[in-house]
N, CA, C and O atoms as a CHARMM CRD file, in Angstrom:
* protein
*
  332
    1    1 MET  N     46.24400  23.95700  22.71400 PROA 1      0.00000
    2    1 MET  CA    45.88200  24.77300  23.85200 PROA 1      0.00000
    3    1 MET  C     44.69100  24.13700  24.55400 PROA 1      0.00000
    4    1 MET  O     43.82100  23.54100  23.91700 PROA 1      0.00000
    5    2 GLN  N     44.66600  24.26800  25.84200 PROA 2      0.00000
    6    2 GLN  CA    43.57100  23.71400  26.61400 PROA 2      0.00000
    7    2 GLN  C     42.90400  24.83400  27.39300 PROA 2      0.00000
    8    2 GLN  O     43.58100  25.69500  27.95500 PROA 2      0.00000
    9    3 LEU  N     41.58600  24.82500  27.42600 PROA 3      0.00000
   10    3 LEU  CA    40.81700  25.80400  28.17700 PROA 3      0.00000
   11    3 LEU  C     40.09800  25.10000  29.31500 PROA 3      0.00000
   12    3 LEU  O     39.52700  24.02500  29.13300 PROA 3      0.00000
   13    4 ALA  N     40.13200  25.70700  30.47200 PROA 4      0.00000
   14    4 ALA  CA    39.38400  25.18200  31.61100 PROA 4      0.00000
   15    4 ALA  C     38.33100  26.22400  31.96600 PROA 4      0.00000
   16    4 ALA  O     38.66100  27.32500  32.40600 PROA 4      0.00000
   17    5 ILE  N     37.06900  25.87300  31.77500 PROA 5      0.00000
   18    5 ILE  CA    35.99200  26.81500  32.07500 PROA 5      0.00000
   19    5 ILE  C     34.91100  26.10600  32.88700 PROA 5      0.00000
   20    5 ILE  O     34.70600  24.89800  32.77300 PROA 5      0.00000
   21    6 GLU  N     34.24000  26.88900  33.69900 PROA 6      0.00000
   22    6 GLU  CA    33.09000  26.36900  34.42700 PROA 6      0.00000
   23    6 GLU  C     31.84200  26.89100  33.74600 PROA 6      0.00000
   24    6 GLU  O     31.70900  28.09100  33.50500 PROA 6      0.00000
   25    7 LEU  N     30.93900  25.99700  33.44100 PROA 7      0.00000
   26    7 LEU  CA    29.68800  26.35900  32.79200 PROA 7      0.00000
   27    7 LEU  C     28.52800  26.09800  33.73300 PROA 7      0.00000
   28    7 LEU  O     28.58000  25.17500  34.54600 PROA 7      0.00000
   29    8 PRO  N     27.48500  26.90300  33.62800 PROA 8      0.00000
   30    8 PRO  CA    26.28600  26.59900  34.41500 PROA 8      0.00000
   31    8 PRO  C     25.75000  25.20900  34.02900 PROA 8      0.00000
   32    8 PRO  O     25.92500  24.76000  32.89600 PROA 8      0.00000
   33    9 ASP  N     25.11100  24.55600  34.96600 PROA 9      0.00000
   34    9 ASP  CA    24.58300  23.20900  34.71500 PROA 9      0.00000
   35    9 ASP  C     23.69200  23.17300  33.48100 PROA 9      0.00000
   36    9 ASP  O     23.76400  22.23700  32.68500 PROA 9      0.00000
   37   10 ARG  N     22.84200  24.20500  33.32100 PROA 10     0.00000
   38   10 ARG  CA    21.91800  24.22900  32.17500 PROA 10     0.00000
   39   10 ARG  C     22.68700  24.27200  30.85200 PROA 10     0.00000
   40   10 ARG  O     22.33200  23.57100  29.90400 PROA 10     0.00000
   41   11 THR  N     23.74800  25.10000  30.78800 PROA 11     0.00000
   42   11 THR  CA    24.54700  25.19700  29.56700 PROA 11     0.00000
   43   11 THR  C     25.25200  23.87600  29.28700 PROA 11     0.00000
   44   11 THR  O     25.27400  23.40800  28.14800 PROA 11     0.00000
   45   12 ASN  N     25.81700  23.28600  30.30900 PROA 12     0.00000
   46   12 ASN  CA    26.49500  22.00900  30.14200 PROA 12     0.00000
   47   12 ASN  C     25.53100  20.93100  29.66100 PROA 12     0.00000
   48   12 ASN  O     25.88000  20.11100  28.81100 PROA 12     0.00000
   49   13 ALA  N     24.32400  20.93500  30.20400 PROA 13     0.00000
   50   13 ALA  CA    23.32500  19.93900  29.79100 PROA 13     0.00000
   51   13 ALA  C     22.95500  20.13100  28.31900 PROA 13     0.00000
   52   13 ALA  O     22.78900  19.15700  27.58500 PROA 13     0.00000
   53   14 LEU  N     22.82600  21.39000  27.89100 PROA 14     0.00000
   54   14 LEU  CA    22.51400  21.65100  26.48300 PROA 14     0.00000
   55   14 LEU  C     23.63800  21.16400  25.56600 PROA 14     0.00000
   56   14 LEU  O     23.38100  20.54900  24.53100 PROA 14     0.00000
   57   15 ILE  N     24.88100  21.44400  25.95300 PROA 15     0.00000
   58   15 ILE  CA    26.02200  20.99900  25.14600 PROA 15     0.00000
   59   15 ILE  C     26.04400  19.47900  25.06000 PROA 15     0.00000
   60   15 ILE  O     26.24300  18.91800  23.98300 PROA 15     0.00000
   61   16 GLU  N     25.84200  18.81900  26.17900 PROA 16     0.00000
   62   16 GLU  CA    25.83100  17.35400  26.18100 PROA 16     0.00000
   63   16 GLU  C     24.70700  16.81100  25.30600 PROA 16     0.00000
   64   16 GLU  O     24.90600  15.86200  24.54700 PROA 16     0.00000
   65   17 SER  N     23.53100  17.41200  25.41400 PROA 17     0.00000
   66   17 SER  CA    22.37900  16.94900  24.63500 PROA 17     0.00000
   67   17 SER  C     22.61700  17.09200  23.13200 PROA 17     0.00000
   68   17 SER  O     22.40800  16.14900  22.36800 PROA 17     0.00000
   69   18 TYR  N     23.05800  18.28300  22.71800 PROA 18     0.00000
   70   18 TYR  CA    23.25100  18.51500  21.28300 PROA 18     0.00000
   71   18 TYR  C     24.43900  17.73200  20.73800 PROA 18     0.00000
   72   18 TYR  O     24.37300  17.22800  19.61700 PROA 18     0.00000
   73   19 SER  N     25.50200  17.62100  21.48700 PROA 19     0.00000
   74   19 SER  CA    26.65100  16.85800  20.98000 PROA 19     0.00000
   75   19 SER  C     26.27600  15.38400  20.83600 PROA 19     0.00000
   76   19 SER  O     26.70900  14.71700  19.89600 PROA 19     0.00000
   77   20 ARG  N     25.47100  14.88200  21.77000 PROA 20     0.00000
   78   20 ARG  CA    25.00400  13.49300  21.68200 PROA 20     0.00000
   79   20 ARG  C     24.11400  13.30500  20.45600 PROA 20     0.00000
   80   20 ARG  O     24.26800  12.33100  19.71900 PROA 20     0.00000
   81   21 LYS  N     23.17500  14.24500  20.23300 PROA 21     0.00000
   82   21 LYS  CA    22.28900  14.15300  19.06900 PROA 21     0.00000
   83   21 LYS  C     23.06000  14.19400  17.76100 PROA 21     0.00000
   84   21 LYS  O     22.68900  13.53200  16.79300 PROA 21     0.00000
   85   22 MET  N     24.14700  14.98300  17.73400 PROA 22     0.00000
   86   22 MET  CA    24.94100  15.12300  16.51700 PROA 22     0.00000
   87   22 MET  C     25.97600  14.01500  16.37800 PROA 22     0.00000
   88   22 MET  O     26.61000  13.87100  15.33200 PROA 22     0.00000
   89   23 GLY  N     26.14200  13.23300  17.44300 PROA 23     0.00000
   90   23 GLY  CA    27.08900  12.11500  17.39700 PROA 23     0.00000
   91   23 GLY  C     28.54300  12.56100  17.41900 PROA 23     0.00000
   92   23 GLY  O     29.40400  11.89300  16.84600 PROA 23     0.00000
   93   24 ILE  N     28.82900  13.68600  18.07600 PROA 24     0.00000
   94   24 ILE  CA    30.20400  14.15600  18.18000 PROA 24     0.00000
   95   24 ILE  C     30.55300  14.39400  19.64700 PROA 24     0.00000
   96   24 ILE  O     29.67300  14.55100  20.49300 PROA 24     0.00000
   97   25 GLU  N     31.84300  14.41600  19.92700 PROA 25     0.00000
   98   25 GLU  CA    32.28500  14.64900  21.29900 PROA 25     0.00000
   99   25 GLU  C     32.04700  16.10500  21.68200 PROA 25     0.00000
  100   25 GLU  O     31.99400  16.98800  20.82600 PROA 25     0.00000
  101   26 LYS  N     31.90400  16.33700  22.98400 PROA 26     0.00000
  102   26 LYS  CA    31.66000  17.69600  23.47700 PROA 26     0.00000
  103   26 LYS  C     32.75900  18.65500  23.04400 PROA 26     0.00000
  104   26 LYS  O     32.47300  19.79200  22.66900 PROA 26     0.00000
  105   27 ASN  N     34.01400  18.21500  23.09100 PROA 27     0.00000
  106   27 ASN  CA    35.12000  19.08900  22.69700 PROA 27     0.00000
  107   27 ASN  C     34.95700  19.55700  21.24800 PROA 27     0.00000
  108   27 ASN  O     35.16200  20.73200  20.94300 PROA 27     0.00000
  109   28 SER  N     34.59300  18.64100  20.37100 PROA 28     0.00000
  110   28 SER  CA    34.40200  18.98600  18.96000 PROA 28     0.00000
  111   28 SER  C     33.22300  19.93300  18.79500 PROA 28     0.00000
  112   28 SER  O     33.27300  20.87500  18.00500 PROA 28     0.00000
  113   29 PHE  N     32.16400  19.67000  19.55000 PROA 29     0.00000
  114   29 PHE  CA    30.97600  20.52900  19.49700 PROA 29     0.00000
  115   29 PHE  C     31.33400  21.95600  19.91400 PROA 29     0.00000
  116   29 PHE  O     30.94800  22.91700  19.24700 PROA 29     0.00000
  117   30 ILE  N     32.07000  22.09100  21.01500 PROA 30     0.00000
  118   30 ILE  CA    32.44500  23.40600  21.52400 PROA 30     0.00000
  119   30 ILE  C     33.39800  24.10700  20.55900 PROA 30     0.00000
  120   30 ILE  O     33.24700  25.30200  20.30400 PROA 30     0.00000
  121   31 GLU  N     34.36600  23.38600  20.02600 PROA 31     0.00000
  122   31 GLU  CA    35.29900  23.99100  19.06800 PROA 31     0.00000
  123   31 GLU  C     34.55700  24.48900  17.83200 PROA 31     0.00000
  124   31 GLU  O     34.81800  25.59100  17.35100 PROA 31     0.00000
  125   32 ASP  N     33.63800  23.68000  17.32100 PROA 32     0.00000
  126   32 ASP  CA    32.85900  24.07600  16.14600 PROA 32     0.00000
  127   32 ASP  C     32.03200  25.33100  16.43900 PROA 32     0.00000
  128   32 ASP  O     31.95800  26.24200  15.61400 PROA 32     0.00000
  129   33 ALA  N     31.41500  25.36700  17.61800 PROA 33     0.00000
  130   33 ALA  CA    30.61400  26.53600  17.98900 PROA 33     0.00000
  131   33 ALA  C     31.48300  27.78800  18.07400 PROA 33     0.00000
  132   33 ALA  O     31.08300  28.85300  17.60500 PROA 33     0.00000
  133   34 LEU  N     32.66100  27.66400  18.66700 PROA 34     0.00000
  134   34 LEU  CA    33.57400  28.80700  18.76600 PROA 34     0.00000
  135   34 LEU  C     34.03400  29.27000  17.38900 PROA 34     0.00000
  136   34 LEU  O     34.09100  30.47000  17.11900 PROA 34     0.00000
  137   35 LEU  N     34.35800  28.32400  16.52700 PROA 35     0.00000
  138   35 LEU  CA    34.79200  28.69200  15.17400 PROA 35     0.00000
  139   35 LEU  C     33.68100  29.40300  14.40100 PROA 35     0.00000
  140   35 LEU  O     33.94600  30.36800  13.68400 PROA 35     0.00000
  141   36 ARG  N     32.44700  28.93400  14.54200 PROA 36     0.00000
  142   36 ARG  CA    31.32300  29.59800  13.86700 PROA 36     0.00000
  143   36 ARG  C     31.10900  31.00500  14.41800 PROA 36     0.00000
  144   36 ARG  O     30.83400  31.93700  13.66200 PROA 36     0.00000
  145   37 HSD  N     31.23400  31.15600  15.71800 PROA 37     0.00000
  146   37 HSD  CA    31.06900  32.47000  16.33300 PROA 37     0.00000
  147   37 HSD  C     32.17000  33.42100  15.86000 PROA 37     0.00000
  148   37 HSD  O     31.89800  34.56800  15.50500 PROA 37     0.00000
  149   38 LEU  N     33.41200  32.93700  15.85700 PROA 38     0.00000
  150   38 LEU  CA    34.52800  33.76900  15.40200 PROA 38     0.00000
  151   38 LEU  C     34.36700  34.15500  13.93600 PROA 38     0.00000
  152   38 LEU  O     34.70100  35.27400  13.54700 PROA 38     0.00000
  153   39 GLN  N     33.85900  33.23900  13.12500 PROA 39     0.00000
  154   39 GLN  CA    33.61000  33.54300  11.71300 PROA 39     0.00000
  155   39 GLN  C     32.55500  34.63400  11.59000 PROA 39     0.00000
  156   39 GLN  O     32.70200  35.55000  10.78100 PROA 39     0.00000
  157   40 ALA  N     31.50200  34.54600  12.37700 PROA 40     0.00000
  158   40 ALA  CA    30.45800  35.57700  12.34600 PROA 40     0.00000
  159   40 ALA  C     31.02800  36.92500  12.76300 PROA 40     0.00000
  160   40 ALA  O     30.72200  37.94400  12.14300 PROA 40     0.00000
  161   41 LEU  N     31.85300  36.94400  13.80600 PROA 41     0.00000
  162   41 LEU  CA    32.46900  38.19100  14.24300 PROA 41     0.00000
  163   41 LEU  C     33.34100  38.79200  13.14800 PROA 41     0.00000
  164   41 LEU  O     33.41500  40.01200  12.99800 PROA 41     0.00000
  165   42 ARG  N     33.98900  37.93800  12.39800 PROA 42     0.00000
  166   42 ARG  CA    34.87400  38.38300  11.32100 PROA 42     0.00000
  167   42 ARG  C     34.08200  38.90000  10.11500 PROA 42     0.00000
  168   42 ARG  O     34.50000  39.86700   9.47700 PROA 42     0.00000
  169   43 GLU  N     32.96600  38.28100   9.80000 PROA 43     0.00000
  170   43 GLU  CA    32.26900  38.55900   8.54600 PROA 43     0.00000
  171   43 GLU  C     31.08600  39.51300   8.66200 PROA 43     0.00000
  172   43 GLU  O     30.73100  40.16900   7.68200 PROA 43     0.00000
  173   44 LEU  N     30.47200  39.60300   9.82900 PROA 44     0.00000
  174   44 LEU  CA    29.28000  40.43700   9.97200 PROA 44     0.00000
  175   44 LEU  C     29.62900  41.79400  10.56000 PROA 44     0.00000
  176   44 LEU  O     30.54800  41.91200  11.37200 PROA 44     0.00000
  177   45 PRO  N     28.88700  42.82200  10.14300 PROA 45     0.00000
  178   45 PRO  CA    29.07800  44.13100  10.79100 PROA 45     0.00000
  179   45 PRO  C     28.75900  44.01500  12.28400 PROA 45     0.00000
  180   45 PRO  O     27.85500  43.27400  12.66900 PROA 45     0.00000
  181   46 THR  N     29.48400  44.72800  13.10400 PROA 46     0.00000
  182   46 THR  CA    29.33600  44.59400  14.55500 PROA 46     0.00000
  183   46 THR  C     27.92500  44.90600  15.03500 PROA 46     0.00000
  184   46 THR  O     27.49200  44.35600  16.04800 PROA 46     0.00000
  185   47 GLU  N     27.19400  45.77600  14.33400 PROA 47     0.00000
  186   47 GLU  CA    25.83900  46.10200  14.79800 PROA 47     0.00000
  187   47 GLU  C     24.86600  44.92900  14.64500 PROA 47     0.00000
  188   47 GLU  O     23.76400  44.97000  15.19100 PROA 47     0.00000
  189   48 PHE  N     25.26100  43.88400  13.90700 PROA 48     0.00000
  190   48 PHE  CA    24.40200  42.71500  13.76000 PROA 48     0.00000
  191   48 PHE  C     24.73200  41.61400  14.76800 PROA 48     0.00000
  192   48 PHE  O     24.03400  40.60200  14.83300 PROA 48     0.00000
  193   49 ILE  N     25.78400  41.80800  15.54700 PROA 49     0.00000
  194   49 ILE  CA    26.15600  40.83600  16.57200 PROA 49     0.00000
  195   49 ILE  C     25.42600  41.21700  17.85800 PROA 49     0.00000
  196   49 ILE  O     25.68800  42.26900  18.44000 PROA 49     0.00000
  197   50 ILE  N     24.52400  40.36900  18.28800 PROA 50     0.00000
  198   50 ILE  CA    23.72400  40.63200  19.47900 PROA 50     0.00000
  199   50 ILE  C     24.39200  39.96500  20.67700 PROA 50     0.00000
  200   50 ILE  O     24.57800  38.74800  20.68700 PROA 50     0.00000
  201   51 PRO  N     24.75200  40.75300  21.68200 PROA 51     0.00000
  202   51 PRO  CA    25.40400  40.14600  22.84500 PROA 51     0.00000
  203   51 PRO  C     24.46400  39.19800  23.57900 PROA 51     0.00000
  204   51 PRO  O     23.25100  39.40700  23.59900 PROA 51     0.00000
  205   52 THR  N     25.02700  38.16000  24.17700 PROA 52     0.00000
  206   52 THR  CA    24.19700  37.19200  24.90700 PROA 52     0.00000
  207   52 THR  C     23.75600  37.72900  26.25600 PROA 52     0.00000
  208   52 THR  O     22.77400  37.25700  26.82800 PROA 52     0.00000
  209   53 LYS  N     24.48800  38.72200  26.76600 PROA 53     0.00000
  210   53 LYS  CA    24.12500  39.34300  28.03600 PROA 53     0.00000
  211   53 LYS  C     24.22900  40.85200  27.87500 PROA 53     0.00000
  212   53 LYS  O     25.14800  41.36300  27.23400 PROA 53     0.00000
  213   54 ILE  N     23.28500  41.54600  28.45900 PROA 54     0.00000
  214   54 ILE  CA    23.29700  43.00200  28.44200 PROA 54     0.00000
  215   54 ILE  C     23.23800  43.48300  29.88600 PROA 54     0.00000
  216   54 ILE  O     22.36200  43.07700  30.64900 PROA 54     0.00000
  217   55 THR  N     24.16400  44.34000  30.24900 PROA 55     0.00000
  218   55 THR  CA    24.18200  44.89700  31.59600 PROA 55     0.00000
  219   55 THR  C     23.65300  46.31500  31.53600 PROA 55     0.00000
  220   55 THR  O     24.11300  47.12300  30.72900 PROA 55     0.00000
  221   56 VAL  N     22.69000  46.61800  32.38600 PROA 56     0.00000
  222   56 VAL  CA    22.12900  47.97000  32.42800 PROA 56     0.00000
  223   56 VAL  C     22.30300  48.54700  33.82500 PROA 56     0.00000
  224   56 VAL  O     22.36600  47.82200  34.81800 PROA 56     0.00000
  225   57 THR  N     22.37800  49.86000  33.87100 PROA 57     0.00000
  226   57 THR  CA    22.49600  50.52700  35.16400 PROA 57     0.00000
  227   57 THR  C     21.14100  50.51200  35.86200 PROA 57     0.00000
  228   57 THR  O     20.11900  50.19600  35.25200 PROA 57     0.00000
  229   58 GLU  N     21.14500  50.85300  37.12800 PROA 58     0.00000
  230   58 GLU  CA    19.88900  50.92100  37.88200 PROA 58     0.00000
  231   58 GLU  C     18.95800  51.97700  37.28100 PROA 58     0.00000
  232   58 GLU  O     17.75200  51.75500  37.17600 PROA 58     0.00000
  233   59 ASP  N     19.51700  53.12600  36.88600 PROA 59     0.00000
  234   59 ASP  CA    18.69900  54.17600  36.26500 PROA 59     0.00000
  235   59 ASP  C     18.08900  53.70900  34.94800 PROA 59     0.00000
  236   59 ASP  O     16.92600  53.98500  34.65600 PROA 59     0.00000
  237   60 CYS  N     18.88400  53.00500  34.16800 PROA 60     0.00000
  238   60 CYS  CA    18.38900  52.47700  32.89100 PROA 60     0.00000
  239   60 CYS  C     17.26400  51.46900  33.14000 PROA 60     0.00000
  240   60 CYS  O     16.26600  51.46100  32.42000 PROA 60     0.00000
  241   61 MET  N     17.42200  50.62600  34.15000 PROA 61     0.00000
  242   61 MET  CA    16.38300  49.63900  34.46200 PROA 61     0.00000
  243   61 MET  C     15.08700  50.32600  34.87000 PROA 61     0.00000
  244   61 MET  O     14.00000  49.88100  34.50200 PROA 61     0.00000
  245   62 LYS  N     15.20300  51.39900  35.62200 PROA 62     0.00000
  246   62 LYS  CA    14.01200  52.16600  36.00100 PROA 62     0.00000
  247   62 LYS  C     13.31600  52.71900  34.76700 PROA 62     0.00000
  248   62 LYS  O     12.08700  52.70800  34.69800 PROA 62     0.00000
  249   63 GLN  N     14.08100  53.20200  33.79100 PROA 63     0.00000
  250   63 GLN  CA    13.49800  53.71000  32.55200 PROA 63     0.00000
  251   63 GLN  C     12.79800  52.59900  31.77600 PROA 63     0.00000
  252   63 GLN  O     11.72100  52.80700  31.21900 PROA 63     0.00000
  253   64 ILE  N     13.40800  51.43300  31.74400 PROA 64     0.00000
  254   64 ILE  CA    12.80400  50.29500  31.04000 PROA 64     0.00000
  255   64 ILE  C     11.47400  49.92600  31.69000 PROA 64     0.00000
  256   64 ILE  O     10.47700  49.72100  30.99900 PROA 64     0.00000
  257   65 ILE  N     11.46200  49.84200  33.01300 PROA 65     0.00000
  258   65 ILE  CA    10.23400  49.50300  33.73300 PROA 65     0.00000
  259   65 ILE  C      9.15600  50.54800  33.47700 PROA 65     0.00000
  260   65 ILE  O      7.99400  50.21100  33.25000 PROA 65     0.00000
  261   66 GLU  N      9.54900  51.81600  33.51400 PROA 66     0.00000
  262   66 GLU  CA     8.60300  52.90400  33.25800 PROA 66     0.00000
  263   66 GLU  C      7.99700  52.78700  31.86200 PROA 66     0.00000
  264   66 GLU  O      6.79100  52.96600  31.69000 PROA 66     0.00000
  265   67 MET  N      8.82300  52.48800  30.87400 PROA 67     0.00000
  266   67 MET  CA     8.32000  52.36000  29.49700 PROA 67     0.00000
  267   67 MET  C      7.42200  51.13100  29.34100 PROA 67     0.00000
  268   67 MET  O      6.46300  51.15600  28.57000 PROA 67     0.00000
  269   68 LEU  N      7.73100  50.05900  30.07100 PROA 68     0.00000
  270   68 LEU  CA     6.88400  48.87000  30.00100 PROA 68     0.00000
  271   68 LEU  C      5.52800  49.12100  30.66100 PROA 68     0.00000
  272   68 LEU  O      4.49000  48.67300  30.17300 PROA 68     0.00000
  273   69 GLU  N      5.55900  49.84400  31.77700 PROA 69     0.00000
  274   69 GLU  CA     4.31500  50.12600  32.48700 PROA 69     0.00000
  275   69 GLU  C      3.49600  51.22700  31.81400 PROA 69     0.00000
  276   69 GLU  O      2.26900  51.23000  31.91000 PROA 69     0.00000
  277   70 ASN  N      4.15700  52.15000  31.14300 PROA 70     0.00000
  278   70 ASN  CA     3.49500  53.26700  30.46700 PROA 70     0.00000
  279   70 ASN  C      4.08700  53.42900  29.06900 PROA 70     0.00000
  280   70 ASN  O      4.83200  54.37400  28.81000 PROA 70     0.00000
  281   71 PRO  N      3.75000  52.50300  28.17000 PROA 71     0.00000
  282   71 PRO  CA     4.36300  52.55900  26.84500 PROA 71     0.00000
  283   71 PRO  C      3.97600  53.83600  26.09100 PROA 71     0.00000
  284   71 PRO  O      2.84000  54.30400  26.18000 PROA 71     0.00000
  285   72 PRO  N      4.94700  54.39400  25.34500 PROA 72     0.00000
  286   72 PRO  CA     4.63600  55.58900  24.55700 PROA 72     0.00000
  287   72 PRO  C      3.73100  55.23000  23.37800 PROA 72     0.00000
  288   72 PRO  O      3.63600  54.07000  22.97800 PROA 72     0.00000
  289   73 GLU  N      3.07600  56.24200  22.83600 PROA 73     0.00000
  290   73 GLU  CA     2.25300  56.03400  21.63900 PROA 73     0.00000
  291   73 GLU  C      3.16800  55.63400  20.48300 PROA 73     0.00000
  292   73 GLU  O      4.29800  56.11700  20.40100 PROA 73     0.00000
  293   74 PRO  N      2.70500  54.76900  19.59800 PROA 74     0.00000
  294   74 PRO  CA     3.54900  54.36900  18.46700 PROA 74     0.00000
  295   74 PRO  C      3.78300  55.54300  17.51900 PROA 74     0.00000
  296   74 PRO  O      2.89900  56.37300  17.30600 PROA 74     0.00000
  297   75 THR  N      4.97000  55.59500  16.96400 PROA 75     0.00000
  298   75 THR  CA     5.28800  56.62600  15.98000 PROA 75     0.00000
  299   75 THR  C      4.65200  56.25700  14.64500 PROA 75     0.00000
  300   75 THR  O      4.24700  55.11400  14.43100 PROA 75     0.00000
  301   76 GLN  N      4.57200  57.21700  13.77100 PROA 76     0.00000
  302   76 GLN  CA     4.01400  56.95900  12.43500 PROA 76     0.00000
  303   76 GLN  C      4.86900  55.92100  11.70500 PROA 76     0.00000
  304   76 GLN  O      4.34100  55.05600  11.00600 PROA 76     0.00000
  305   77 ALA  N      6.17800  56.00900  11.86900 PROA 77     0.00000
  306   77 ALA  CA     7.06500  55.05200  11.21400 PROA 77     0.00000
  307   77 ALA  C      6.78400  53.62900  11.70400 PROA 77     0.00000
  308   77 ALA  O      6.78900  52.69200  10.90600 PROA 77     0.00000
  309   78 LEU  N      6.54100  53.45900  13.00400 PROA 78     0.00000
  310   78 LEU  CA     6.23800  52.13900  13.54000 PROA 78     0.00000
  311   78 LEU  C      4.90300  51.62700  13.01000 PROA 78     0.00000
  312   78 LEU  O      4.77600  50.45100  12.67000 PROA 78     0.00000
  313   79 ILE  N      3.91600  52.50400  12.93900 PROA 79     0.00000
  314   79 ILE  CA     2.59300  52.12600  12.41500 PROA 79     0.00000
  315   79 ILE  C      2.73000  51.63600  10.97700 PROA 79     0.00000
  316   79 ILE  O      2.15200  50.61500  10.60600 PROA 79     0.00000
  317   80 GLU  N      3.48900  52.36200  10.17800 PROA 80     0.00000
  318   80 GLU  CA     3.69000  51.97500   8.76900 PROA 80     0.00000
  319   80 GLU  C      4.46700  50.67300   8.65900 PROA 80     0.00000
  320   80 GLU  O      4.16400  49.83200   7.81300 PROA 80     0.00000
  321   81 LEU  N      5.46400  50.51000   9.50800 PROA 81     0.00000
  322   81 LEU  CA     6.24200  49.28400   9.49400 PROA 81     0.00000
  323   81 LEU  C      5.38300  48.07100   9.80200 PROA 81     0.00000
  324   81 LEU  O      5.54100  47.01800   9.18400 PROA 81     0.00000
  325   82 MET  N      4.47000  48.21700  10.76100 PROA 82     0.00000
  326   82 MET  CA     3.64000  47.09200  11.17400 PROA 82     0.00000
  327   82 MET  C      2.54400  46.75700  10.15400 PROA 82     0.00000
  328   82 MET  O      1.97300  45.66800  10.19900 PROA 82     0.00000
  329   83 ARG  N      2.25500  47.66400   9.25400 PROA 83     0.00000
  330   83 ARG  CA     1.27200  47.36900   8.19300 PROA 83     0.00000
  331   83 ARG  C      1.90600  46.43200   7.22200 PROA 83     0.00000
  332   83 ARG  O      1.27400  46.03900   6.24100 PROA 83     0.00000
């Protein structure tokens, strides 16, 4: 099977750099990366898989900005965790 995808220049440059450092062709590098990702999806609980992109609504973004500008007081659990 053949896949035709367009990658951002930065991503393509990273793939070229790492495949060159590892001494393997880009196709092999990409296939290996996909196989490792698929293995992780198969073996790890879904809550441990962190998406590479997160889309938030405008309302959610406003809440995030509000919390960054006016952070809430830390909870007791957070205080204990940080000790």
